[in-house]
VOGU-3710 file (C-alpha; in Angstrom, 3 decimals, decimal comma):
1> mkvriilpfa> -35,271/25,034/29,386  -37,719/22,150/29,918  -37,189/18,496/29,063  -39,927/15,895/29,388  -38,716/12,277/29,318  -41,319/9,554/29,893  -39,013/6,561/29,163  -38,222/5,579/32,794  -41,925/5,500/33,741  -42,887/3,464/30,660
11> mlvilacglp> -40,171/0,901/31,305  -41,239/0,489/34,913  -44,814/-0,208/33,810  -43,682/-2,812/31,306  -41,411/-4,593/33,784  -44,059/-4,543/36,492  -46,745/-6,069/34,266  -44,416/-8,649/32,752  -45,523/-7,785/29,215  -43,418/-9,094/26,311
21> gsatpdvqdt> -42,048/-6,904/23,539  -40,201/-3,607/23,527  -41,077/0,017/23,745  -39,769/3,037/21,848  -39,072/5,957/24,170  -40,922/9,194/23,477  -38,262/11,852/23,956  -38,907/15,430/23,032  -36,216/17,631/21,534  -34,118/19,640/23,938
31> defipaaetp> -32,829/23,135/23,553  -29,201/22,046/24,234  -27,095/19,087/23,014  -25,002/17,410/25,694  -22,220/15,285/24,122  -21,212/11,895/25,461  -17,984/11,587/27,414  -14,923/11,266/25,125  -13,477/7,918/26,233  -11,095/6,258/23,791
41> apeqadqsqs> -11,481/2,609/22,938  -9,121/0,414/24,995  -6,961/-0,544/22,038  -6,466/3,122/21,112  -5,971/4,608/24,541  -2,171/4,229/24,598  -1,491/4,667/20,876  0,242/8,025/21,366  2,637/6,392/23,806  3,240/3,173/21,883
51> grptdeapft> 4,151/4,934/18,619  2,750/4,702/15,128  1,274/1,282/14,387  2,893/-0,704/11,593  1,512/-3,447/9,370  4,646/-5,571/9,507  7,932/-5,811/11,374  10,908/-3,920/9,893  13,115/-5,980/7,591  16,359/-7,047/9,232
61> rddfegsllp> 17,456/-10,336/7,640  16,687/-12,832/4,884  18,184/-16,318/5,260  17,004/-17,406/1,794  15,063/-20,381/3,110  12,886/-21,532/0,234  11,724/-18,122/-1,016  12,685/-14,479/-0,949  11,065/-12,355/1,742  8,700/-9,576/0,588
71> gwtwqnenpd> 10,289/-6,329/-0,560  12,934/-7,639/-2,949  13,000/-6,519/-6,591  15,053/-7,953/-9,439  16,483/-5,360/-11,788  17,133/-6,736/-15,288  16,034/-10,171/-14,125  17,095/-13,304/-15,951  15,156/-16,045/-14,104  17,342/-18,775/-15,595
81> qwslsaeagw> 20,415/-17,377/-13,872  19,372/-17,284/-10,227  18,016/-19,945/-7,880  16,999/-20,689/-4,300  16,989/-24,435/-4,891  20,465/-25,065/-6,297  21,644/-25,400/-2,689  19,228/-25,303/0,243  19,495/-22,166/2,358  21,580/-20,290/-0,200
91> leimaapghi> 20,698/-17,794/-2,918  22,630/-18,537/-6,105  23,165/-15,726/-8,600  25,186/-16,460/-11,688  27,865/-13,864/-12,331  27,152/-12,974/-15,939  28,592/-10,448/-18,418  27,825/-6,755/-18,069  28,607/-3,816/-15,803  26,206/-1,525/-13,965
101> tggsyanlll> 27,562/1,639/-15,557  26,874/0,181/-18,989  23,355/-0,915/-18,089  24,015/-4,363/-19,553  24,007/-6,334/-16,299  21,460/-8,944/-15,138  19,921/-9,985/-11,824  20,681/-7,060/-9,561  18,720/-7,884/-6,391  17,500/-4,759/-4,588
111> rpapagdfql> 15,237/-3,622/-1,760  14,501/-0,100/-0,411  17,344/1,421/1,594  16,733/2,453/5,209  16,845/6,138/6,074  20,021/7,444/7,679  23,013/5,300/8,600  22,958/1,517/8,245  25,108/-1,596/7,950  24,751/-4,421/5,421
121> etalrfvpqa> 26,151/-7,915/5,862  26,255/-11,173/3,929  28,226/-14,411/3,709  29,425/-15,216/0,200  30,834/-18,346/-1,414  32,575/-17,250/-4,576  35,966/-17,917/-6,134  36,527/-15,534/-9,065  39,045/-16,697/-11,602  39,088/-14,178/-14,457
131> nfqfaglivy> 38,576/-10,484/-15,218  36,377/-8,927/-13,856  34,145/-11,365/-12,017  32,539/-9,652/-9,029  30,003/-10,577/-6,309  29,009/-8,821/-3,106  26,986/-6,021/-1,513  25,706/-2,883/-3,192  24,236/0,477/-2,166  22,503/1,908/-5,216
141> qsdadfvqag> 20,994/5,179/-6,360  21,268/4,639/-10,128  23,457/2,992/-12,754  25,723/6,051/-12,475  25,907/6,370/-8,675  26,524/3,367/-6,440  28,990/1,672/-4,105  29,731/-2,054/-4,339  31,897/-4,075/-1,959  32,853/-7,684/-2,480
151> raycldsavt> 35,146/-10,328/-3,867  36,428/-10,060/-7,413  39,224/-10,938/-9,789  41,219/-8,224/-11,497  44,513/-8,192/-13,401  46,036/-5,949/-16,061  43,807/-2,959/-15,426  44,320/0,758/-14,979  42,963/0,486/-11,442  44,744/-1,372/-8,656
161> cigdglyldn> 44,464/-5,134/-9,230  45,788/-8,075/-7,216  43,946/-11,009/-8,806  41,477/-12,780/-6,492  40,761/-10,342/-3,685  38,443/-7,898/-1,952  37,524/-4,635/-3,672  35,529/-1,500/-2,858  34,214/0,129/-6,044  32,737/3,629/-5,779
171> yvnntfqspn> 31,050/5,334/-8,747  29,981/8,984/-8,745  28,228/10,319/-11,839  29,366/7,284/-13,824  33,009/7,839/-12,831  35,110/5,380/-10,828  36,613/6,859/-7,670  40,075/5,589/-6,778  41,367/3,797/-4,712  39,536/0,469/-4,629
181> fatpydsgel> 41,599/-0,884/-1,652  42,428/-4,140/-3,464  43,210/-6,667/-0,716  44,305/-10,288/-1,282  42,023/-12,982/0,128  43,297/-16,536/0,578  40,981/-17,981/3,268  38,941/-20,252/1,015  35,723/-19,803/-0,924  33,692/-18,339/1,983
191> vhlrlqrtga> 33,974/-14,700/2,999  31,751/-12,527/5,194  31,215/-8,991/3,902  30,063/-5,797/5,612  29,307/-2,400/4,116  28,501/0,370/6,578  27,080/3,774/5,691  27,891/6,669/8,027  26,771/9,911/6,447  28,488/10,055/3,079
201> ayifsaspdg> 31,169/7,540/4,135  31,001/3,872/3,097  33,196/1,515/5,109  34,001/-1,972/3,813  35,012/-4,774/6,206  35,498/-8,516/5,724  35,914/-11,657/7,807  36,715/-15,316/7,080  34,459/-16,556/9,899  31,942/-13,790/10,691
211> inwseigqqe> 33,657/-13,164/14,043  37,015/-11,531/13,381  36,566/-8,520/11,110  39,115/-6,360/9,306  38,452/-3,009/7,669  39,366/-3,059/3,982  38,829/0,634/3,250  36,330/3,458/2,976  35,129/5,878/0,334  32,740/8,830/0,241
221> ngmdplfigl> 29,706/9,144/-2,007  27,134/11,912/-1,601  24,364/10,020/-3,396  20,899/9,548/-1,954  20,880/5,744/-1,599  17,543/4,443/-2,822  18,252/0,712/-2,692  20,485/-1,870/-1,044  21,135/-5,415/-2,129  23,307/-8,060/-3,749
231> iatqnnsgll> 25,206/-8,177/-7,005  27,033/-10,799/-9,113  28,233/-9,648/-12,527  31,140/-8,360/-14,669  32,018/-11,840/-15,915  33,776/-11,908/-19,267  34,498/-15,648/-19,190  31,147/-17,423/-18,919  28,742/-17,937/-16,045  30,125/-18,404/-12,519
241> palfdyfevk> 27,914/-19,107/-9,468  27,939/-16,775/-6,467  26,171/-18,195/-3,393  24,807/-15,915/-0,657  23,927/-17,408/2,748  21,951/-14,430/4,100  21,415/-10,698/3,795  21,231/-8,621/6,960  20,520/-4,957/7,676  21,323/-3,184/10,957
//
């Protein structure tokens, strides 16, 4: 194998004579290709150790300051019945007529559910006064399969009702799963809500101050949760505002 390269000599002549311009090396083909060393770029060198790059940080919390963060979707939106300006720092959703299982609801606010186990939390200002006003958290697969946990008013119903209180409603294949763990709540208009998923179990807890929590109850639902979010609906007595301070996922 013979290789004739005249570039070094030509460059030396040019530099020695101080001539301007550039020269194109005359390199003959070789019988063997020798690849360059495989050195990764600096920003890629540790990629296998740092994990898969992401375009944005994972969603953990929305404080409803001026606008909704990316990722939210309104299902059956009625733009006249929700607001981020009615009270600064709060999302207002009007509890309107309709129930999820009937498909007649409005303004169900959803975002994609995390994989595996998770915990949802919000702070809600809502004082229901008539059947069956409801506001709170929801884990949703479809209108037939979902779990909702929140504050509601219920009297004179086949399910357990205690008036203004905390309720865990579990629907499997469009069928309500008893019990709903109806629990009286008399600590004012503000209540903090948590809904935790552990496997197929959904655990509902509440707190008057966001510090001292009490478990209300738990139910099982084998659905594949596609979305998580907030709900205010089931109002048979006119519009009633539900105000959410934040929405948090852990």
